[in-house]
N, C-alpha and C positions, 0 to 999 in steps of 0.2 A: 705561455705565461700563466702562472698560477693565480687564479682569481679568488683569493681568500676573502673572508668577510672583513673588509677594511672599513672602519668607522672613522668619521671626521667630526670634529666639533662643528656646531651649527654655524658659527661666525667665521670659521677658518677653512671653509671649503675652497678648493682650487677654482679658479675662474673657469677652466674647461668643464669642471663638474657642474658648476652653476649653469653654464650654457646648455649642458645636457638636460638639466631639469626644466629649463624654459623652452625646450624644443617643441616644435609644432607637431601635431599628429601625423602619423606616417601616411603617405599617399596610398592610393589603391594599387593593387598588383598590376604589373606590366611584365610581359614576357610569358614564361611557361605557366600553364593553368594547372590547378590541382587535379589529380587523377580521381576518377569516380570509383566507388567500391566494386562495381561490376568489372570495370577495366582492370583494377588491381587484381581481382581474383583470376581473370583470364591471363593476365601477365604472369602470375605466380604459377598457375597450372601449366603454362607453356614451358616452364623450366623443369617439368617433371619428366624424367626418363630413367629407365633401368631401375625403377623402384625407389628413386630418391629425387629430391629437389636439388638442382645444381645452380651455383653462381647467383644466389638470391641477393647477396650483399652488393656486388658491383653493378648488377643489371637492374635491381629494383630499389633497394634501400637507399643507395647513393645516387638517386636521380632527383632532380629538382621538383618534378611533379609529385612524387611520393612525399618528399619533405614538405611541400606546400599543403598536401592533403593532411599530413600530420599536424601542421600548424593550424589548419582549419578545424581539426578535431579539438585541439586545445582551446581555440577561440570560441567554438560553440559551447564547450563545457563552462567557460568563464562567463558566458552570456546566455543563461538559460531562458531568460524572458524573451529573447529575440528568436523567432522560429528559424530563420535562415540568415545568420549574420554575414555581412559582407567581409570577405577575407582581405585584410590589410597586409602590407608588406612588413615582414619582421624587421626588427632593428639590426639585422645582420644580413649579409649577402647569402642568399640560398645557393646560388651557383658556386660561390667560393666554398661553402660548406660541403656541397656535393663533390667538388674537386678534392677537398681535403679528405673526405671519406673514401673517395675512389683511389687516391694514391696511398692511403694507409697512414697518413700523418696525424689523424685525429686522435687526441689523447683525452679520454673522459676525465682523468684526474685533473687536467688543467682547466676544466670547466665546472669545478665543484667548489663549494665554499664550506668551511667548517665553523660551526657555531659551538662556542664553549658552553659547558653546563653552568647552571646557576649555583650548584652545590660543589663542594670540594671533591666529593667522591662520585659525582655524577659522570655520565658518559657524554662525550661530544657527539654532535650530530652533523653529518655530511649531507649536503643538499646540492642538487644539480641546478645550474642556471637555465635560462630559457632555451638557449641553443642546444644544450644537451637534452632537455626535455623533448624537443622536437625530434631528435635522433632516436630517443627511447620510444617515443610514440610511433615512429616509422617502423622500428623493429617489432613493436607489439602488433601493428597492423599486419605485417607480413607473417608473423608466427600465428596469428589468429586465422588467416586464410589456410595455412598449412595444416593446423591441428584441430580446428573447430569441428569439422565433420567426423573426426576420429575419437572425440571424447564420448564417454558413456552418457546415457540418457539420465542417469541419476547424479551426474556431476554438475553442481550448481555453483554460481559465484564466478564473477569475471567473464561472463558470457552474455550475449544478447538474449533478452527475454528468458533468462534462466537465473532469476534472483531469489531472494528469501521468500517472497510471497508465493512464487511458483513452487518452491520446495514444500511450503506449508500446505498449499492446495493439493499436492501429491499425497502428503501424509493423511489429509482429511478425507480424500475421495478414493484412494487406491488401497491403502493399508486396511486389511480385513483380518479380524480375529487375532490380533497380536497377543502373545502370551509372555514372551521374554524379550528383553532388549538390553543393549549395552552401547555406550558411547565411548569411542576410542579417544583417550586423553593422552596427547603427546606432551612430553616434558618440554619446558621452556628452554629452547636452545636456538642460537642463531644459525643461519644457513652457512655452514662452515666449509672447509676445504674438501672434506670427504663427500659432502653433498654436491659441491660444485663439480667434482670429478665424476660423480654419478650422473649429474645433469648433462655434462658434455657428452658422455657416452650415449645418453638417451637422444640428444639432438643429432648426433652423428648417425643414428640408425635411420633417420628420415632425411637429413639434410647433408649434402656433400658440398660444404662451403666453409673452408677454414677461416675466412675473414669474418663471417657472421658469428661463428662459434667463438673466435678470439675476442670479438667485441663484447659478447655476452660475458665472457670471463673477466674482461677488464672492467665491465660495469659492476661486477660483484667485488672485484679487488679494490676498486676505488670507492666502494660503499655507496655508489649511486643507487643501487638496488639493495635493499635490506629486507630479508624475510626472517621472521622469528616463528618457529614452530611452537605450537601450544600457547601462543599469546593472543591478545585481543586487539591487535593493531591493524588487522587486514580488513579491507572492505569498509572502512569508516571515514575515508577522506582526510586522514591525517597527513601532514607534510612529510613525515618520515616514511610513507609508503608510496608506491607507484602502481599505476595500472598494469605495468609489465609484470609486477610481482604476482598478480593473480593468475595470468596465463602461464607464467613459469611454474607456479605451484601446481596448476592443473596438469602441465606436461610431466612434472616430476612424479605426481601421484597417479598418472595414467596407467602405469604398470599395476598398481594396486586395484584400479578399477577393472582392468582386464582379468585379474585373478578372481575378483568377486563375481564377475560375469560368468567365468567358467564354473565357479562354485555353485552359483544359482542354477546354471544349466544342468549340472549333475543332479542337484536336488530335485529340480522340477521334472527331470526325466525319470527319476525313481518314484516320484509321487505325482503321476498325471491326474488331471481332472477327469471325472467320469461324466461323459456327455449325456444330456437328456434329463439329468436330475434337477437342474435349475429351472428347466422349462416346464416341468410338471408341477403345478401348484398343489395338487392333491397328494403328492408323494410325501411320506413321513420319514424318508431316509435323508439324513443330514450329512453330507459328504464334506469334510474339511481337509483338503490336502495340505501338506506342509509347504509353507512358502517362506521366502526370505526377502525382506524389503530393505533397501539400502538408500540412504540419502547422504551425499557428501557435499558440504558447502565449504570450499577451499580446504582448510585442514581440520574442519569439524566433520566427524563421521559418526553416523547413527545406523545401527543394524538392528532390525526387528524380525523376529521369527514367530511362526505359529506352531512350533514344535515343542518338544520337551526341553527341560533345562539342560540335560546332558547333551542333547543335540546342539543347543546354543553354545555350550562350553566348547564343543569340538570346533565349531565355526570360529569362535573367538580365538582359540589357540592357533588355528591355521592362519588367521589374519595377522595376529600379533607376531607370529614367527616370520611371516613374509615382510612385515614392516621392519623388523629388526635385522633380518639377514639380507634381504634384497635391497631395501631402501635406506638402510643404516640410520633408522630413526629410533629414538629412545621413547618408550611408552611407559606411562605411569600406571602400573598394573593395579595399584590400590584403587585408583579412581576409575579404572576400566573394569568395573565389576558388573556382573549380570544382575538386573533388577526385574521384578515382576511388573509387567505392563499394566496390570489391573490395580494392584495395591500400592504401587510406588510411582511417584512423579519423576519425570526426566527433564532436565534443563538442556535445551538444544536450540540453537539459533536465537538465544536471548528470550525464549518462551518456555512455558511449562507444558509438557505432553503427558497424557494419561489415557489409557484404554478404558472406555466406559460403554455400557449398553446403549443401544439406539434411543431408548426412552429418555435418557439423560440429555442427549443432544436435541431431541424433539419430544419434549414432555407433553402428555395430554393436558387438556384444559382443566384447571381446578374448578371446584364447585363455585368458588367466588368469581372466577373468570366467566363461567357459564351464566351465572346470575347477572353479571354485568353485561354480558352480550345480549341476553334476553331483554334486559332493561333498555339497552340501547336500541334494539330492534323494535321494542314497543314504542319508545319515544319517536323513532323514525316513522313508524306506521301512523302514530297520532298526528305527527306533523304533516305527513302526506294527506291524511284525511282532512285535516284543517285546510290545507291548500286547495283540496278538491272542493270542499264546501264553499270556500271563498270564491272559487271559479264559477261554481254553479249559481251562487248568489249574484255574481256580476252578470252572468248570462240572463238570469231571470229579470233583473232590473233593466237590462238593455232591451229584452224582448217586450216588457211592459211599456217602456218608453216608446218603442217603435209602434206597437199596437195603439197606444193612446194618441200618438201623433197622426196615424192613419185614420183612426176613428174621428178625430176632430176635423180632418180635411174632408172626409166623406160627409160628415154631418153638415158642413157648410156648403156642400154642393160642388166641391172640387172634383175633377176627374184626373186620374193619373195615367199618363201616357209615357211609355218607354220606347226607346229606339231599339232595344234588344230585350230578349226574354231571359229572366233569371230564375224562373220557377224551378228548373232542374237543379240549379246550383243550390238554391235554398232548400229544396227537398233533400238533396244529398247531405247538406250540413245537418238538418234536423234528423235525418235517418242515422247519421253517425252518432249524434248525441243520444238518440234513443237506444241504439245498440250498446253504447257505453253504459247507460243507466241500467239496462236489462242485465248486462254481464256483471256489473257490480252488485246488482240486486240478488242474483242467483248465488253469489258467493256467501251471502249471509244466511246462516242456518236458522236464525230466529225469525227473519222475515218469511222465509219459505214455510216454516212451521205455522206462523200466524195465518198466512193466506190459505194454506192447506186446510187448516181447521175451519176457517170462515167459509170455504167453498164446498166442503165435503160433509160437514155435520149439520143435522137438523133439516135436511132437505126432504120434502115430501115425495120426490121422485124415487127415493130409495125404498119406499113402502111397496110391498107386492100387490096389495089390493088397488093401489093407485096406478101401478105400472100396467095392470091388466086392462084398465079402462082407457089407456092412452094409445095413440097410434104407434106402430112399430118404428117408423122413421124417427119419431121423437125419442123413444126409448134407446134406440141404437146411437143416436147422437149424444144422448146423456152418458151412456156407457163409454163411448169413445172419449168424451170429455173427461170422465173420471180416470180413464187409463192414462191420458196425457197428464192429468193433474198428479196422479201417483208417480208418474215417470219423472216429472221435473220438480215437483214440490214435496214429494214424500220425504219426511225427515229421516226415516230409517235408511234411505239410500245415501243421503249425505253423511249420516253417521257411519254407515258402512265404509264409505270412501275414506273418511277421516281415520277410522280405526285401521284400515288397510295401510294408510300412509304411516301411522304411528308404528304399526307392526314392522313395516319395512325399515323404518328408521332404527328401531330396536335391534333388528337383525343385523343391519349394517354396523351399528355400534358394537354388537357382540363380535362380529367378524373382525372389526378393527382391533378390539381388545385381545381376541385370541391371537391375531397376527402379531400384535405388539408384545404379547407375553412370550410367544415362541421366539421372536427375534431377540428379546432380552435374555432368553435362556441359551440361545445358540450363536449369537453374533456379538462382536465387539467392534467399536469404532474409535477413532482417534479424536480426542478433545484437545484443543490448543487454547491455552489461557495465557494472559499476561502475568508475569511474576509480580504481583502487587506489593509483596514485601520489599522487593528490590526497588520498585518504583517509589514507594513511600520513603525508603532509605535515601534514594537519590534526591527526592524532594527536600528531605530534611538536611542532607549534606550540602546542597546548593544554597540553602538559606531561605527557601520559600515558606517554610513553616517553623514555628518555635517548638520547644520540647513538648508542648501540649498538643501539637498537631494542628495548630491554627495558623492561618496566613500571617506573614510578617513582611516588612519592607526589606529590601536589599540596599543598604546605604552606599555601596560602591557604585551603583548605577545613578546616583543623584547628579553626578557631574555630567551626564549625557543630556541631550535634548529630549523633550517629551516623546517625539516621534521615534528616536533611537531606543528609548526605554521600552516603548510598546513593541517595536520591531524585535528586540532581543527576546522578550517574553513570547512573542508570536513565533519566532524561530524555534524555541524550545517546545512550545505547545504543538505546533504543526508536525514537528519531527516525531513526537510521541504518538500523535493521532495517526500519522501515515505508517509508522512502524507497527503498531499494534492493531490496525484496523482489521486484520484477519483473525483476531482472537475472539473467543466466545464471550469473555467477560469485558468486552470493549466498553460497555456502559460504565464500568468502574474507572477506566482510563479517562473517559469523557468527563466524569465527575472531578477527577484530579485536575484536568485542564481547565474546566469551566469554573471551578471553585478556588482551588489553591493558587493556581497561576494567575487567574484573572484578578482575584482580590489582593494578591501580593503585589500585582502591578498597580492597582488602585492605591494601596498603602504607600508604595514607593513614590508615586506621583504626589500624593498628599504630603509625604515627608519632605519632598523637594520644595513644594510651594507653601509649606507650613499651613496646611489646611486640614480639614477633617476628611475622613473617608467618604461621608455622605456628600460633601461639596465636590470631591473629585469625581464621584459617580455622576452627579448631576451635570458636571461640566463636560466630561468625556463621554457620557452615556455608557450603558452596559456593554456596548460594542466597541468601546475604546476608540472613538473617532478622533482624529487629529487633523489639523489644517496644515497643508503644505505651504511652500513659499509662494505658490500661485493663488492662494486663498481657497483651494478646493479641499473638501473633506475627503479623507482617505481612511479606510479600515484595513488594518494589517492583522490584528488578532482574530482568530476564528470566531465568527459570530455564533450565538447560541443556536440559530437555525442551521448554520453550516455544520456545527458539531453534531446536531441531532441527525443530519442526513448522511453523515459519514458511516462507512461500514465496509464489509468484505465485498467490494465491487471490482476493484482494479488490481491487476497483477503488475507488480513493480519490484524494484530492488532498492528499497529505501535504506538510507544510511542511518545508523543508530543515533540517538539523541546526544551521546556524549561529546560529539564534535561541536555542538552548539551550546551544550550545558556547561562545559568546563572552560569556555572561552568568553571573556568580556573585553570589549573594545572601549577603552577610556579615551575620550577626545581631549586633545591637547589644545589649550587656549593660546595659539600662536598663529599669526598670519604674516610673519616677517618674510618668509621665503615660500616659494611655490615649488612643489616637487611633482614629478609625473606619477600617475597611478601605477601601482605595482601589479595590477591584474594582467593576465596574459594578453599581450597585443592591444592594450588600452593606451591611447595617446593623449588622454585628457591631462591637462596641466592644472585645472581648477580643482585642487584636492584639499583634503583635510587630514591632519596627522592624528593617528590613533595609536594608543599604547596597549599592547596585549597584556592582559592579566589572566593568569591561569588559576584554576580552582585549587589544584593540589599545592601550589606555592602559597596561595592566600591562606589555606588551612594548615599548611606545613604538614602534609600527609603524604606518605609514600603510596602511589597507586598500586604497588605490588603487595601491600599489606591489606588483605581482604577483610580483616577484622575492622579496620577503620575506613576502608574504601568500599565501594559497591562492587561485589563480585560480578565479573563479566563486563564491567564498564571500562572502556579504554581512556587514555589520557594523552593529550598533545605533549610532545617532548618539552621537558622543562627548560631547555636552552632558548626557547622562544619567549620565555616570560620577560615582560617589561621591554621587549623590542618594539620599536616604533615603525609604522608603515603608513605611507600616504595612500589614500584611496579617494577616488571620485565619489560623488554622491550615489551613483547607481550601484557601483560595486560595494560600497560600504553598506548600502541597504540590503543587497543580496547576501552579503556575509553575515549581517545581523539576523536576517530572516532564515538563514540556513540553506539558501538556494545554492550557494557556492561554499567552498571550504578553503582552508589555507593551501590545499593542494593545487588550487587554481590561481595561485599568486606566486610571483617570483620571490621566494623566501631568501634568496641570496643577497637581496638589496635592502634588507632590513637595516635600521639605523639605531644606534645607541644614543639616547639623549637624556 
């Protein structure tokens, strides 16, 4: 039965459909339990013999335990705030689905829905329902076990702990002395018949399972999986993509990865490193072997070399020839040009890369910073001295009070009797105080000079005619005293120590300067910056700022609740902060979030309640606090303290901001009917209807037109514009905050109202 997107008027829905909407949440699972990742890996490896994996589809994919594990994966992605969500029974029979897959009667095309475009010349969008998503996830899990350990170390995207930040960390820490680089720009083309034929041949090299290969073919034929080479739709959480697309793309490009590995092995063998040069710091020989660094994130490929331009051109020609001849891909040779890593910037992974000297990444302190540091240390020392003087004053007052009290008691004839003796404890306390005073005293050059002058000048014992008349013991004692006096209080000794410390500090500074100068002349490092021109263009395009660059309200958000308005701004802001936290100019991104987005939110709230911006700030505070239904204050927008503490600390694979920036959920004012939440495996019936409003449709702009759109920013498919979806409060909040995307929602059940 073909499950097309059939829409019903709100008042004329069938009674059976109404009963479905008012159904109770699904009960907990009973029967087979989901398989664990370790058991799944053991089960897959058990099917390996004679160099291939056999019968993966009937013995693994088409089993209830694997299907339940796939359903659990979808459930955990749709509930990111729950650490271990409880798996509920799907709205279909898992055993029946396993039997249907086992007997070969499962048709992916019968479980897809087609959404018509909003424009006349637009393209339709085919989306799978929840049952087909479970099957697709099960196939992805099995293929991940088969191919994960075979992928290259420089292949990122669609893999566990191998995301964008990991790739950027590799570029910043591993790439040394880059001179030339180029980014392979593939032409925009869909995954067609010739690519599918090539993919089938690649799968059959490792997998001996006609049923699994046939299912993958039918997924592409039914457009359940759609891959576009050279586009910007992968890895962003859009409904038109699938998690299976990432691993399929890695499998398809694995041959290119092996070719690059062989190429790097040949180059490194011809240009070995000379041992012992790096260990000898006094060596003046700077050995720079030719190296090739590669990073591939899905279909984005960057190659960096430390050799000559001719050497880089030969590598580029070999790789482009392999892509065109072996993988049948079309390359835009005009955009795949070689650039200087030092004088030109490269856009890769949505960021700007450039090779710079180490002093640019770790600049020395300026004179202004040095003066500020000295001023701070001086203030700190003065504060410490002030606290010390206050402590000594309190000690003196306490001692005088104790002595005064004892003197009065003794004067009146009282006798003090103690059951225990405390002379040793008191003596120890006073001895510690005395040592502290003496130690602090000897640190002062002025005090030492004063007492040395008082004890050594004008003394009659230094006269020879007086010394001859005195006993030898007295003269020896005086000479010994003078020696000790010169040893501890002689100002020249203290001055000599200070001069020695200053000399060592100057030598250390000169050594650091020499080392920094040599590194600047011999080394190059990778600098990663956020493309602020594109960020400002996106801020202006979305309506956060006016043509003058100042914050302005977004009137389309006025129909939302105050909490939903703040959550939408928070979703955009957090996505930007998480995406660009690995960049060097992250401070500028923080300014965009804390100023443009925060004050645009204040202006939107003020426009809604017809108040001034100052009144909105005083009501919501600068942290944008809102009160929930339970009367508790909540903060969704990143606070100023949180923004200041963010930085390059965590490795993750954040989704770009375009999925949250180009989507606005307008709440519909209707409570006549109740519909179930469309999030995966959510049985909540207490929902609210939201209408999807897309940015490109509001602005009437084609996302493929880079002159009017932001280059590199993706867009949700236009066929979802003005579609209505019911969501519970939890999933609506997660969607507004950007924690989940439309990929975690059953998009085949959208409604037209």
